[in-house]
mmCIF file of the N, C-alpha and C atoms, coordinates in Angstrom:
data_MODEL
# 
_entry.id   MODEL 
# 
loop_
_atom_site.group_PDB 
_atom_site.id 
_atom_site.type_symbol 
_atom_site.label_atom_id 
_atom_site.label_alt_id 
_atom_site.label_comp_id 
_atom_site.label_asym_id 
_atom_site.label_entity_id 
_atom_site.label_seq_id 
_atom_site.pdbx_PDB_ins_code 
_atom_site.Cartn_x 
_atom_site.Cartn_y 
_atom_site.Cartn_z 
_atom_site.occupancy 
_atom_site.B_iso_or_equiv 
_atom_site.pdbx_formal_charge 
_atom_site.auth_seq_id 
_atom_site.auth_comp_id 
_atom_site.auth_asym_id 
_atom_site.auth_atom_id 
_atom_site.pdbx_PDB_model_num 
ATOM 1   N N  . PRO A 1 1  ? 8.637  9.732  -10.461 1.00 0.00 ? 1  PRO A N  1 
ATOM 2   C CA . PRO A 1 1  ? 8.516  8.387  -9.892  1.00 0.00 ? 1  PRO A CA 1 
ATOM 3   C C  . PRO A 1 1  ? 7.079  7.881  -9.947  1.00 0.00 ? 1  PRO A C  1 
ATOM 4   N N  . ASP A 1 2  ? 6.943  6.584  -9.893  1.00 0.00 ? 2  ASP A N  1 
ATOM 5   C CA . ASP A 1 2  ? 5.605  5.996  -9.847  1.00 0.00 ? 2  ASP A CA 1 
ATOM 6   C C  . ASP A 1 2  ? 4.979  6.172  -8.467  1.00 0.00 ? 2  ASP A C  1 
ATOM 7   N N  . VAL A 1 3  ? 5.773  5.919  -7.415  1.00 0.00 ? 3  VAL A N  1 
ATOM 8   C CA . VAL A 1 3  ? 5.281  6.014  -6.042  1.00 0.00 ? 3  VAL A CA 1 
ATOM 9   C C  . VAL A 1 3  ? 6.248  6.879  -5.232  1.00 0.00 ? 3  VAL A C  1 
ATOM 10  N N  . LEU A 1 4  ? 5.689  7.800  -4.468  1.00 0.00 ? 4  LEU A N  1 
ATOM 11  C CA . LEU A 1 4  ? 6.502  8.663  -3.610  1.00 0.00 ? 4  LEU A CA 1 
ATOM 12  C C  . LEU A 1 4  ? 6.011  8.549  -2.179  1.00 0.00 ? 4  LEU A C  1 
ATOM 13  N N  . MET A 1 5  ? 6.865  8.047  -1.281  1.00 0.00 ? 5  MET A N  1 
ATOM 14  C CA . MET A 1 5  ? 6.577  8.090  0.157   1.00 0.00 ? 5  MET A CA 1 
ATOM 15  C C  . MET A 1 5  ? 7.277  9.332  0.672   1.00 0.00 ? 5  MET A C  1 
ATOM 16  N N  . ILE A 1 6  ? 6.504  10.232 1.290   1.00 0.00 ? 6  ILE A N  1 
ATOM 17  C CA . ILE A 1 6  ? 7.067  11.519 1.685   1.00 0.00 ? 6  ILE A CA 1 
ATOM 18  C C  . ILE A 1 6  ? 6.657  11.881 3.108   1.00 0.00 ? 6  ILE A C  1 
ATOM 19  N N  . PRO A 1 7  ? 7.617  12.324 3.929   1.00 0.00 ? 7  PRO A N  1 
ATOM 20  C CA . PRO A 1 7  ? 7.287  12.722 5.296   1.00 0.00 ? 7  PRO A CA 1 
ATOM 21  C C  . PRO A 1 7  ? 6.493  14.021 5.318   1.00 0.00 ? 7  PRO A C  1 
ATOM 22  N N  . ILE A 1 8  ? 5.528  14.105 6.243   1.00 0.00 ? 8  ILE A N  1 
ATOM 23  C CA . ILE A 1 8  ? 4.713  15.324 6.343   1.00 0.00 ? 8  ILE A CA 1 
ATOM 24  C C  . ILE A 1 8  ? 4.633  15.852 7.771   1.00 0.00 ? 8  ILE A C  1 
ATOM 25  N N  . GLY A 1 9  ? 5.336  15.243 8.720   1.00 0.00 ? 9  GLY A N  1 
ATOM 26  C CA . GLY A 1 9  ? 5.144  15.571 10.126  1.00 0.00 ? 9  GLY A CA 1 
ATOM 27  C C  . GLY A 1 9  ? 6.127  16.531 10.754  1.00 0.00 ? 9  GLY A C  1 
ATOM 28  N N  . GLY A 1 10 ? 6.715  17.435 9.992   1.00 0.00 ? 10 GLY A N  1 
ATOM 29  C CA . GLY A 1 10 ? 7.721  18.336 10.543  1.00 0.00 ? 10 GLY A CA 1 
ATOM 30  C C  . GLY A 1 10 ? 7.202  19.639 11.092  1.00 0.00 ? 10 GLY A C  1 
ATOM 31  N N  . GLN A 1 11 ? 5.949  19.694 11.471  1.00 0.00 ? 11 GLN A N  1 
ATOM 32  C CA . GLN A 1 11 ? 5.355  20.948 11.942  1.00 0.00 ? 11 GLN A CA 1 
ATOM 33  C C  . GLN A 1 11 ? 5.950  21.418 13.268  1.00 0.00 ? 11 GLN A C  1 
ATOM 34  N N  . VAL A 1 12 ? 6.032  20.532 14.251  1.00 0.00 ? 12 VAL A N  1 
ATOM 35  C CA . VAL A 1 12 ? 6.511  20.910 15.579  1.00 0.00 ? 12 VAL A CA 1 
ATOM 36  C C  . VAL A 1 12 ? 8.015  20.704 15.692  1.00 0.00 ? 12 VAL A C  1 
ATOM 37  N N  . TYR A 1 13 ? 8.457  19.494 15.399  1.00 0.00 ? 13 TYR A N  1 
ATOM 38  C CA . TYR A 1 13 ? 9.877  19.163 15.446  1.00 0.00 ? 13 TYR A CA 1 
ATOM 39  C C  . TYR A 1 13 ? 10.397 19.241 14.023  1.00 0.00 ? 13 TYR A C  1 
ATOM 40  N N  . LYS A 1 14 ? 11.245 20.190 13.743  1.00 0.00 ? 14 LYS A N  1 
ATOM 41  C CA . LYS A 1 14 ? 11.707 20.419 12.369  1.00 0.00 ? 14 LYS A CA 1 
ATOM 42  C C  . LYS A 1 14 ? 12.747 19.386 11.938  1.00 0.00 ? 14 LYS A C  1 
ATOM 43  N N  . ASN A 1 15 ? 12.443 18.110 12.178  1.00 0.00 ? 15 ASN A N  1 
ATOM 44  C CA . ASN A 1 15 ? 13.352 17.047 11.783  1.00 0.00 ? 15 ASN A CA 1 
ATOM 45  C C  . ASN A 1 15 ? 12.982 16.447 10.429  1.00 0.00 ? 15 ASN A C  1 
ATOM 46  N N  . THR A 1 16 ? 11.927 16.946 9.830   1.00 0.00 ? 16 THR A N  1 
ATOM 47  C CA . THR A 1 16 ? 11.496 16.466 8.522   1.00 0.00 ? 16 THR A CA 1 
ATOM 48  C C  . THR A 1 16 ? 10.590 17.519 7.886   1.00 0.00 ? 16 THR A C  1 
ATOM 49  N N  . MET A 1 17 ? 10.106 17.255 6.685   1.00 0.00 ? 17 MET A N  1 
ATOM 50  C CA . MET A 1 17 ? 9.222  18.206 6.004   1.00 0.00 ? 17 MET A CA 1 
ATOM 51  C C  . MET A 1 17 ? 7.870  18.290 6.701   1.00 0.00 ? 17 MET A C  1 
ATOM 52  N N  . ASN A 1 18 ? 7.256  19.467 6.625   1.00 0.00 ? 18 ASN A N  1 
ATOM 53  C CA . ASN A 1 18 ? 5.877  19.594 7.084   1.00 0.00 ? 18 ASN A CA 1 
ATOM 54  C C  . ASN A 1 18 ? 4.955  19.443 5.866   1.00 0.00 ? 18 ASN A C  1 
ATOM 55  N N  . VAL A 1 19 ? 3.660  19.567 6.066   1.00 0.00 ? 19 VAL A N  1 
ATOM 56  C CA . VAL A 1 19 ? 2.691  19.359 4.986   1.00 0.00 ? 19 VAL A CA 1 
ATOM 57  C C  . VAL A 1 19 ? 2.957  20.297 3.807   1.00 0.00 ? 19 VAL A C  1 
ATOM 58  N N  . GLU A 1 20 ? 3.164  21.572 4.093   1.00 0.00 ? 20 GLU A N  1 
ATOM 59  C CA . GLU A 1 20 ? 3.365  22.547 3.014   1.00 0.00 ? 20 GLU A CA 1 
ATOM 60  C C  . GLU A 1 20 ? 4.625  22.243 2.210   1.00 0.00 ? 20 GLU A C  1 
ATOM 61  N N  . GLU A 1 21 ? 5.712  21.898 2.902   1.00 0.00 ? 21 GLU A N  1 
ATOM 62  C CA . GLU A 1 21 ? 6.963  21.567 2.213   1.00 0.00 ? 21 GLU A CA 1 
ATOM 63  C C  . GLU A 1 21 ? 6.807  20.293 1.389   1.00 0.00 ? 21 GLU A C  1 
ATOM 64  N N  . ALA A 1 22 ? 6.099  19.315 1.932   1.00 0.00 ? 22 ALA A N  1 
ATOM 65  C CA . ALA A 1 22 ? 5.873  18.066 1.205   1.00 0.00 ? 22 ALA A CA 1 
ATOM 66  C C  . ALA A 1 22 ? 5.037  18.306 -0.049  1.00 0.00 ? 22 ALA A C  1 
ATOM 67  N N  . LEU A 1 23 ? 4.042  19.183 0.037   1.00 0.00 ? 23 LEU A N  1 
ATOM 68  C CA . LEU A 1 23 ? 3.225  19.496 -1.139  1.00 0.00 ? 23 LEU A CA 1 
ATOM 69  C C  . LEU A 1 23 ? 4.066  20.146 -2.233  1.00 0.00 ? 23 LEU A C  1 
ATOM 70  N N  . GLU A 1 24 ? 5.014  20.993 -1.855  1.00 0.00 ? 24 GLU A N  1 
ATOM 71  C CA . GLU A 1 24 ? 5.916  21.590 -2.845  1.00 0.00 ? 24 GLU A CA 1 
ATOM 72  C C  . GLU A 1 24 ? 6.735  20.512 -3.541  1.00 0.00 ? 24 GLU A C  1 
ATOM 73  N N  . ALA A 1 25 ? 7.240  19.553 -2.770  1.00 0.00 ? 25 ALA A N  1 
ATOM 74  C CA . ALA A 1 25 ? 8.030  18.463 -3.338  1.00 0.00 ? 25 ALA A CA 1 
ATOM 75  C C  . ALA A 1 25 ? 7.182  17.597 -4.269  1.00 0.00 ? 25 ALA A C  1 
ATOM 76  N N  . VAL A 1 26 ? 5.944  17.331 -3.881  1.00 0.00 ? 26 VAL A N  1 
ATOM 77  C CA . VAL A 1 26 ? 5.042  16.539 -4.725  1.00 0.00 ? 26 VAL A CA 1 
ATOM 78  C C  . VAL A 1 26 ? 4.821  17.246 -6.059  1.00 0.00 ? 26 VAL A C  1 
ATOM 79  N N  . LYS A 1 27 ? 4.621  18.554 -6.021  1.00 0.00 ? 27 LYS A N  1 
ATOM 80  C CA . LYS A 1 27 ? 4.437  19.325 -7.263  1.00 0.00 ? 27 LYS A CA 1 
ATOM 81  C C  . LYS A 1 27 ? 5.647  19.189 -8.176  1.00 0.00 ? 27 LYS A C  1 
ATOM 82  N N  . LEU A 1 28 ? 6.841  19.246 -7.596  1.00 0.00 ? 28 LEU A N  1 
ATOM 83  C CA . LEU A 1 28 ? 8.069  19.146 -8.388  1.00 0.00 ? 28 LEU A CA 1 
ATOM 84  C C  . LEU A 1 28 ? 8.258  17.759 -8.996  1.00 0.00 ? 28 LEU A C  1 
ATOM 85  N N  . MET A 1 29 ? 7.926  16.712 -8.235  1.00 0.00 ? 29 MET A N  1 
ATOM 86  C CA . MET A 1 29 ? 8.183  15.340 -8.685  1.00 0.00 ? 29 MET A CA 1 
ATOM 87  C C  . MET A 1 29 ? 7.048  14.727 -9.479  1.00 0.00 ? 29 MET A C  1 
ATOM 88  N N  . SER A 1 30 ? 5.826  15.153 -9.240  1.00 0.00 ? 30 SER A N  1 
ATOM 89  C CA . SER A 1 30 ? 4.644  14.674 -9.961  1.00 0.00 ? 30 SER A CA 1 
ATOM 90  C C  . SER A 1 30 ? 4.564  13.144 -10.069 1.00 0.00 ? 30 SER A C  1 
ATOM 91  N N  . PRO A 1 31 ? 4.561  12.453 -8.929  1.00 0.00 ? 31 PRO A N  1 
ATOM 92  C CA . PRO A 1 31 ? 4.464  10.991 -8.969  1.00 0.00 ? 31 PRO A CA 1 
ATOM 93  C C  . PRO A 1 31 ? 3.047  10.535 -9.293  1.00 0.00 ? 31 PRO A C  1 
ATOM 94  N N  . LYS A 1 32 ? 2.905  9.265  -9.628  1.00 0.00 ? 32 LYS A N  1 
ATOM 95  C CA . LYS A 1 32 ? 1.570  8.721  -9.891  1.00 0.00 ? 32 LYS A CA 1 
ATOM 96  C C  . LYS A 1 32 ? 0.800  8.497  -8.590  1.00 0.00 ? 32 LYS A C  1 
ATOM 97  N N  . LYS A 1 33 ? 1.508  8.050  -7.549  1.00 0.00 ? 33 LYS A N  1 
ATOM 98  C CA . LYS A 1 33 ? 0.890  7.795  -6.243  1.00 0.00 ? 33 LYS A CA 1 
ATOM 99  C C  . LYS A 1 33 ? 1.746  8.430  -5.159  1.00 0.00 ? 33 LYS A C  1 
ATOM 100 N N  . VAL A 1 34 ? 1.081  8.979  -4.140  1.00 0.00 ? 34 VAL A N  1 
ATOM 101 C CA . VAL A 1 34 ? 1.767  9.621  -3.023  1.00 0.00 ? 34 VAL A CA 1 
ATOM 102 C C  . VAL A 1 34 ? 1.313  8.959  -1.727  1.00 0.00 ? 34 VAL A C  1 
ATOM 103 N N  . ILE A 1 35 ? 2.276  8.617  -0.885  1.00 0.00 ? 35 ILE A N  1 
ATOM 104 C CA . ILE A 1 35 ? 1.978  8.026  0.419   1.00 0.00 ? 35 ILE A CA 1 
ATOM 105 C C  . ILE A 1 35 ? 2.671  8.872  1.484   1.00 0.00 ? 35 ILE A C  1 
ATOM 106 N N  . PRO A 1 36 ? 1.900  9.603  2.300   1.00 0.00 ? 36 PRO A N  1 
ATOM 107 C CA . PRO A 1 36 ? 2.533  10.375 3.368   1.00 0.00 ? 36 PRO A CA 1 
ATOM 108 C C  . PRO A 1 36 ? 3.046  9.448  4.469   1.00 0.00 ? 36 PRO A C  1 
ATOM 109 N N  . CYS A 1 37 ? 4.169  9.831  5.092   1.00 0.00 ? 37 CYS A N  1 
ATOM 110 C CA . CYS A 1 37 ? 4.747  9.011  6.158   1.00 0.00 ? 37 CYS A CA 1 
ATOM 111 C C  . CYS A 1 37 ? 5.394  9.902  7.214   1.00 0.00 ? 37 CYS A C  1 
ATOM 112 N N  . HIS A 1 38 ? 5.871  9.289  8.284   1.00 0.00 ? 38 HIS A N  1 
ATOM 113 C CA . HIS A 1 38 ? 6.557  9.971  9.387   1.00 0.00 ? 38 HIS A CA 1 
ATOM 114 C C  . HIS A 1 38 ? 5.718  11.095 9.985   1.00 0.00 ? 38 HIS A C  1 
ATOM 115 N N  . TYR A 1 39 ? 4.502  10.767 10.412  1.00 0.00 ? 39 TYR A N  1 
ATOM 116 C CA . TYR A 1 39 ? 3.627  11.750 11.051  1.00 0.00 ? 39 TYR A CA 1 
ATOM 117 C C  . TYR A 1 39 ? 2.700  11.042 12.030  1.00 0.00 ? 39 TYR A C  1 
ATOM 118 N N  . ASN A 1 40 ? 2.207  11.782 13.015  1.00 0.00 ? 40 ASN A N  1 
ATOM 119 C CA . ASN A 1 40 ? 1.291  11.260 14.041  1.00 0.00 ? 40 ASN A CA 1 
ATOM 120 C C  . ASN A 1 40 ? 1.804  9.956  14.651  1.00 0.00 ? 40 ASN A C  1 
ATOM 121 N N  . CYS A 1 41 ? 3.084  9.944  14.997  1.00 0.00 ? 41 CYS A N  1 
ATOM 122 C CA . CYS A 1 41 ? 3.748  8.730  15.489  1.00 0.00 ? 41 CYS A CA 1 
ATOM 123 C C  . CYS A 1 41 ? 3.671  8.614  17.005  1.00 0.00 ? 41 CYS A C  1 
ATOM 124 N N  . GLY A 1 42 ? 2.506  8.456  17.543  1.00 0.00 ? 42 GLY A N  1 
ATOM 125 C CA . GLY A 1 42 ? 2.379  8.365  18.989  1.00 0.00 ? 42 GLY A CA 1 
ATOM 126 C C  . GLY A 1 42 ? 1.821  7.066  19.504  1.00 0.00 ? 42 GLY A C  1 
ATOM 127 N N  . PHE A 1 43 ? 1.785  6.038  18.663  1.00 0.00 ? 43 PHE A N  1 
ATOM 128 C CA . PHE A 1 43 ? 1.135  4.802  19.091  1.00 0.00 ? 43 PHE A CA 1 
ATOM 129 C C  . PHE A 1 43 ? 1.878  4.101  20.223  1.00 0.00 ? 43 PHE A C  1 
ATOM 130 N N  . LEU A 1 44 ? 3.145  4.424  20.458  1.00 0.00 ? 44 LEU A N  1 
ATOM 131 C CA . LEU A 1 44 ? 3.878  3.826  21.570  1.00 0.00 ? 44 LEU A CA 1 
ATOM 132 C C  . LEU A 1 44 ? 4.002  4.775  22.762  1.00 0.00 ? 44 LEU A C  1 
ATOM 133 N N  . LEU A 1 45 ? 3.580  6.007  22.581  1.00 0.00 ? 45 LEU A N  1 
ATOM 134 C CA . LEU A 1 45 ? 3.716  7.020  23.627  1.00 0.00 ? 45 LEU A CA 1 
ATOM 135 C C  . LEU A 1 45 ? 2.351  7.587  23.989  1.00 0.00 ? 45 LEU A C  1 
ATOM 136 N N  . SER A 1 46 ? 2.301  8.345  25.073  1.00 0.00 ? 46 SER A N  1 
ATOM 137 C CA . SER A 1 46 ? 1.031  8.938  25.487  1.00 0.00 ? 46 SER A CA 1 
ATOM 138 C C  . SER A 1 46 ? 0.680  10.177 24.667  1.00 0.00 ? 46 SER A C  1 
ATOM 139 N N  . ARG A 1 47 ? 1.628  10.702 23.879  1.00 0.00 ? 47 ARG A N  1 
ATOM 140 C CA . ARG A 1 47 ? 1.357  11.875 23.044  1.00 0.00 ? 47 ARG A CA 1 
ATOM 141 C C  . ARG A 1 47 ? 1.816  11.596 21.620  1.00 0.00 ? 47 ARG A C  1 
ATOM 142 N N  . LYS A 1 48 ? 1.209  12.263 20.692  1.00 0.00 ? 48 LYS A N  1 
ATOM 143 C CA . LYS A 1 48 ? 1.582  12.070 19.294  1.00 0.00 ? 48 LYS A CA 1 
ATOM 144 C C  . LYS A 1 48 ? 2.790  12.924 18.955  1.00 0.00 ? 48 LYS A C  1 
ATOM 145 N N  . LEU A 1 49 ? 3.681  12.369 18.181  1.00 0.00 ? 49 LEU A N  1 
ATOM 146 C CA . LEU A 1 49 ? 4.849  13.091 17.695  1.00 0.00 ? 49 LEU A CA 1 
ATOM 147 C C  . LEU A 1 49 ? 4.666  13.366 16.213  1.00 0.00 ? 49 LEU A C  1 
ATOM 148 N N  . ASN A 1 50 ? 5.305  14.388 15.721  1.00 0.00 ? 50 ASN A N  1 
ATOM 149 C CA . ASN A 1 50 ? 5.265  14.726 14.293  1.00 0.00 ? 50 ASN A CA 1 
ATOM 150 C C  . ASN A 1 50 ? 3.826  14.847 13.792  1.00 0.00 ? 50 ASN A C  1 
ATOM 151 N N  . VAL A 1 51 ? 3.054  15.669 14.460  1.00 0.00 ? 51 VAL A N  1 
ATOM 152 C CA . VAL A 1 51 ? 1.634  15.832 14.150  1.00 0.00 ? 51 VAL A CA 1 
ATOM 153 C C  . VAL A 1 51 ? 1.444  16.449 12.765  1.00 0.00 ? 51 VAL A C  1 
ATOM 154 N N  . ALA A 1 52 ? 0.495  15.903 12.004  1.00 0.00 ? 52 ALA A N  1 
ATOM 155 C CA . ALA A 1 52 ? 0.158  16.438 10.682  1.00 0.00 ? 52 ALA A CA 1 
ATOM 156 C C  . ALA A 1 52 ? -1.276 16.059 10.335  1.00 0.00 ? 52 ALA A C  1 
ATOM 157 N N  . ASN A 1 53 ? -1.894 16.852 9.480   1.00 0.00 ? 53 ASN A N  1 
ATOM 158 C CA . ASN A 1 53 ? -3.257 16.602 9.020   1.00 0.00 ? 53 ASN A CA 1 
ATOM 159 C C  . ASN A 1 53 ? -3.191 15.850 7.693   1.00 0.00 ? 53 ASN A C  1 
ATOM 160 N N  . ASP A 1 54 ? -3.289 14.533 7.758   1.00 0.00 ? 54 ASP A N  1 
ATOM 161 C CA . ASP A 1 54 ? -3.154 13.726 6.548   1.00 0.00 ? 54 ASP A CA 1 
ATOM 162 C C  . ASP A 1 54 ? -4.323 13.901 5.581   1.00 0.00 ? 54 ASP A C  1 
ATOM 163 N N  . GLU A 1 55 ? -5.517 14.169 6.093   1.00 0.00 ? 55 GLU A N  1 
ATOM 164 C CA . GLU A 1 55 ? -6.666 14.365 5.201   1.00 0.00 ? 55 GLU A CA 1 
ATOM 165 C C  . GLU A 1 55 ? -6.527 15.651 4.386   1.00 0.00 ? 55 GLU A C  1 
ATOM 166 N N  . MET A 1 56 ? -6.017 16.703 5.011   1.00 0.00 ? 56 MET A N  1 
ATOM 167 C CA . MET A 1 56 ? -5.776 17.950 4.285   1.00 0.00 ? 56 MET A CA 1 
ATOM 168 C C  . MET A 1 56 ? -4.698 17.734 3.222   1.00 0.00 ? 56 MET A C  1 
ATOM 169 N N  . PHE A 1 57 ? -3.645 17.010 3.591   1.00 0.00 ? 57 PHE A N  1 
ATOM 170 C CA . PHE A 1 57 ? -2.584 16.694 2.635   1.00 0.00 ? 57 PHE A CA 1 
ATOM 171 C C  . PHE A 1 57 ? -3.158 15.916 1.450   1.00 0.00 ? 57 PHE A C  1 
ATOM 172 N N  . LYS A 1 58 ? -3.966 14.899 1.755   1.00 0.00 ? 58 LYS A N  1 
ATOM 173 C CA . LYS A 1 58 ? -4.576 14.085 0.704   1.00 0.00 ? 58 LYS A CA 1 
ATOM 174 C C  . LYS A 1 58 ? -5.436 14.943 -0.223  1.00 0.00 ? 58 LYS A C  1 
ATOM 175 N N  . ASN A 1 59 ? -6.251 15.809 0.337   1.00 0.00 ? 59 ASN A N  1 
ATOM 176 C CA . ASN A 1 59 ? -7.102 16.679 -0.487  1.00 0.00 ? 59 ASN A CA 1 
ATOM 177 C C  . ASN A 1 59 ? -6.274 17.547 -1.420  1.00 0.00 ? 59 ASN A C  1 
ATOM 178 N N  . GLU A 1 60 ? -5.180 18.108 -0.911  1.00 0.00 ? 60 GLU A N  1 
ATOM 179 C CA . GLU A 1 60 ? -4.325 18.968 -1.738  1.00 0.00 ? 60 GLU A CA 1 
ATOM 180 C C  . GLU A 1 60 ? -3.627 18.168 -2.840  1.00 0.00 ? 60 GLU A C  1 
ATOM 181 N N  . VAL A 1 61 ? -3.191 16.960 -2.523  1.00 0.00 ? 61 VAL A N  1 
ATOM 182 C CA . VAL A 1 61 ? -2.555 16.100 -3.534  1.00 0.00 ? 61 VAL A CA 1 
ATOM 183 C C  . VAL A 1 61 ? -3.566 15.738 -4.617  1.00 0.00 ? 61 VAL A C  1 
ATOM 184 N N  . GLU A 1 62 ? -4.776 15.396 -4.216  1.00 0.00 ? 62 GLU A N  1 
ATOM 185 C CA . GLU A 1 62 ? -5.808 15.025 -5.192  1.00 0.00 ? 62 GLU A CA 1 
ATOM 186 C C  . GLU A 1 62 ? -6.213 16.206 -6.067  1.00 0.00 ? 62 GLU A C  1 
ATOM 187 N N  . LYS A 1 63 ? -6.116 17.433 -5.555  1.00 0.00 ? 63 LYS A N  1 
ATOM 188 C CA . LYS A 1 63 ? -6.370 18.617 -6.382  1.00 0.00 ? 63 LYS A CA 1 
ATOM 189 C C  . LYS A 1 63 ? -5.358 18.725 -7.519  1.00 0.00 ? 63 LYS A C  1 
ATOM 190 N N  . MET A 1 64 ? -4.176 18.123 -7.328  1.00 0.00 ? 64 MET A N  1 
ATOM 191 C CA . MET A 1 64 ? -3.141 18.106 -8.368  1.00 0.00 ? 64 MET A CA 1 
ATOM 192 C C  . MET A 1 64 ? -3.400 17.009 -9.398  1.00 0.00 ? 64 MET A C  1 
ATOM 193 N N  . GLY A 1 65 ? -4.455 16.223 -9.183  1.00 0.00 ? 65 GLY A N  1 
ATOM 194 C CA . GLY A 1 65 ? -4.768 15.125 -10.092 1.00 0.00 ? 65 GLY A CA 1 
ATOM 195 C C  . GLY A 1 65 ? -3.971 13.865 -9.812  1.00 0.00 ? 65 GLY A C  1 
ATOM 196 N N  . LEU A 1 66 ? -3.419 13.750 -8.598  1.00 0.00 ? 66 LEU A N  1 
ATOM 197 C CA . LEU A 1 66 ? -2.607 12.599 -8.223  1.00 0.00 ? 66 LEU A CA 1 
ATOM 198 C C  . LEU A 1 66 ? -3.332 11.765 -7.181  1.00 0.00 ? 66 LEU A C  1 
ATOM 199 N N  . GLU A 1 67 ? -2.983 10.495 -7.106  1.00 0.00 ? 67 GLU A N  1 
ATOM 200 C CA . GLU A 1 67 ? -3.578 9.608  -6.104  1.00 0.00 ? 67 GLU A CA 1 
ATOM 201 C C  . GLU A 1 67 ? -2.782 9.693  -4.808  1.00 0.00 ? 67 GLU A C  1 
ATOM 202 N N  . CYS A 1 68 ? -3.477 9.789  -3.687  1.00 0.00 ? 68 CYS A N  1 
ATOM 203 C CA . CYS A 1 68 ? -2.837 9.815  -2.373  1.00 0.00 ? 68 CYS A CA 1 
ATOM 204 C C  . CYS A 1 68 ? -3.404 8.670  -1.543  1.00 0.00 ? 68 CYS A C  1 
ATOM 205 N N  . ILE A 1 69 ? -2.524 7.867  -0.989  1.00 0.00 ? 69 ILE A N  1 
ATOM 206 C CA . ILE A 1 69 ? -2.926 6.708  -0.198  1.00 0.00 ? 69 ILE A CA 1 
ATOM 207 C C  . ILE A 1 69 ? -2.558 6.959  1.261   1.00 0.00 ? 69 ILE A C  1 
ATOM 208 N N  . ILE A 1 70 ? -3.567 7.002  2.132   1.00 0.00 ? 70 ILE A N  1 
ATOM 209 C CA . ILE A 1 70 ? -3.342 7.163  3.568   1.00 0.00 ? 70 ILE A CA 1 
ATOM 210 C C  . ILE A 1 70 ? -3.299 5.767  4.177   1.00 0.00 ? 70 ILE A C  1 
ATOM 211 N N  . MET A 1 71 ? -2.145 5.386  4.688   1.00 0.00 ? 71 MET A N  1 
ATOM 212 C CA . MET A 1 71 ? -1.994 4.068  5.288   1.00 0.00 ? 71 MET A CA 1 
ATOM 213 C C  . MET A 1 71 ? -2.148 4.175  6.799   1.00 0.00 ? 71 MET A C  1 
ATOM 214 N N  . LYS A 1 72 ? -2.719 3.162  7.382   1.00 0.00 ? 72 LYS A N  1 
ATOM 215 C CA . LYS A 1 72 ? -2.878 3.083  8.833   1.00 0.00 ? 72 LYS A CA 1 
ATOM 216 C C  . LYS A 1 72 ? -1.870 2.074  9.374   1.00 0.00 ? 72 LYS A C  1 
ATOM 217 N N  . TYR A 1 73 ? -1.610 2.139  10.671  1.00 0.00 ? 73 TYR A N  1 
ATOM 218 C CA . TYR A 1 73 ? -0.667 1.225  11.296  1.00 0.00 ? 73 TYR A CA 1 
ATOM 219 C C  . TYR A 1 73 ? -1.049 -0.227 10.984  1.00 0.00 ? 73 TYR A C  1 
ATOM 220 N N  . GLY A 1 74 ? -0.110 -0.983 10.439  1.00 0.00 ? 74 GLY A N  1 
ATOM 221 C CA . GLY A 1 74 ? -0.341 -2.380 10.092  1.00 0.00 ? 74 GLY A CA 1 
ATOM 222 C C  . GLY A 1 74 ? -0.726 -2.611 8.645   1.00 0.00 ? 74 GLY A C  1 
ATOM 223 N N  . ASP A 1 75 ? -1.076 -1.549 7.906   1.00 0.00 ? 75 ASP A N  1 
ATOM 224 C CA . ASP A 1 75 ? -1.411 -1.689 6.481   1.00 0.00 ? 75 ASP A CA 1 
ATOM 225 C C  . ASP A 1 75 ? -0.179 -2.107 5.683   1.00 0.00 ? 75 ASP A C  1 
ATOM 226 N N  . GLU A 1 76 ? -0.416 -2.783 4.586   1.00 0.00 ? 76 GLU A N  1 
ATOM 227 C CA . GLU A 1 76 ? 0.657  -3.174 3.672   1.00 0.00 ? 76 GLU A CA 1 
ATOM 228 C C  . GLU A 1 76 ? 0.344  -2.654 2.286   1.00 0.00 ? 76 GLU A C  1 
ATOM 229 N N  . ILE A 1 77 ? 1.401  -2.408 1.528   1.00 0.00 ? 77 ILE A N  1 
ATOM 230 C CA . ILE A 1 77 ? 1.237  -2.022 0.128   1.00 0.00 ? 77 ILE A CA 1 
ATOM 231 C C  . ILE A 1 77 ? 2.353  -2.699 -0.658  1.00 0.00 ? 77 ILE A C  1 
ATOM 232 N N  . PHE A 1 78 ? 2.026  -3.173 -1.819  1.00 0.00 ? 78 PHE A N  1 
ATOM 233 C CA . PHE A 1 78 ? 3.005  -3.836 -2.670  1.00 0.00 ? 78 PHE A CA 1 
ATOM 234 C C  . PHE A 1 78 ? 3.220  -2.998 -3.916  1.00 0.00 ? 78 PHE A C  1 
ATOM 235 N N  . VAL A 1 79 ? 4.481  -2.727 -4.222  1.00 0.00 ? 79 VAL A N  1 
ATOM 236 C CA . VAL A 1 79 ? 4.805  -1.939 -5.415  1.00 0.00 ? 79 VAL A CA 1 
ATOM 237 C C  . VAL A 1 79 ? 5.723  -2.724 -6.322  1.00 0.00 ? 79 VAL A C  1 
# 
């Protein structure tokens, strides 16, 4: 795929992939751009849910020669 949005926040609550599992999927799919999602979702609560280290994920994706885009709340992207 050209763009892959992939969840990375399954470390505590195993309701989605964690960083390591997402990196395996990225290796298999080899997209042009990777956007991590479904992590650090605590902006409406007093604690963060689905905690993940997006900078570590980005570094590992970039080591594969792929672009990783870290989006912040309210950011937009057009594909």
